[in-house]
C-alpha positions in Angstrom: 4.9 18.8 3.4 7.0 20.2 6.1 6.8 22.1 9.5 5.7 25.3 7.9 2.7 23.4 6.4 2.1 22.1 9.9 2.1 25.6 11.3 -0.4 26.8 8.6 -2.8 23.8 9.3 -2.6 24.5 13.0 -3.5 28.1 12.5 -6.4 27.1 10.3 -7.7 24.8 13.2 -7.4 27.7 15.7 -9.2 30.0 13.3 -12.0 27.5 12.6 -12.6 27.0 16.4 -12.7 30.8 16.9 -15.2 31.1 14.0 -17.3 28.3 15.4 -16.7 25.9 12.5 -16.2 22.6 14.3 -16.4 20.4 11.2 -13.7 22.3 9.5 -11.6 22.2 12.6 -12.0 18.4 12.9 -11.1 17.9 9.3 -8.0 20.0 9.7 -7.1 18.1 12.9 -7.2 14.8 11.1 -5.0 16.2 8.3 -2.6 17.7 10.8 -2.3 14.5 12.8 -1.6 12.6 9.6 1.1 15.1 8.7 2.7 14.9 12.1 2.8 11.1 11.8 4.4 11.4 8.3 7.0 13.9 9.5 7.8 11.9 12.6 8.4 8.8 10.6 10.6 10.6 8.1 12.9 12.7 10.4 16.0 11.7 12.4 16.6 15.2 13.6 16.0 15.5 17.4 15.1 19.1 17.2 12.4 18.4 14.6 11.1 15.6 16.8 10.8 18.0 19.8 9.0 20.5 17.6 6.6 17.9 16.3 5.9 16.8 19.8 4.9 20.3 20.7 2.5 20.4 17.8 1.1 17.0 18.6 0.4 18.2 22.1 -1.3 21.4 20.9 -3.4 19.4 18.4 -4.5 17.1 21.1 -5.6 20.0 23.3 -7.5 21.6 20.4 -9.2 18.3 19.6 -10.2 17.9 23.3 -11.7 21.4 23.2 -14.0 20.4 20.4 -15.4 17.4 22.3 
């Protein structure tokens, strides 16, 4: 998996929230957080780390919105 997969999963979370499907959103949040962790562990590129950090912040905000 890569950053484009991360983008797709993030969009699915946003769509699920918009369509009032919180269980789907929470499932995708868990998958996305796992993917972010995997990508963070496997990259040494600073630009990718910054991009992953942005996604992590967005996922955290989306997760808080569901609470």
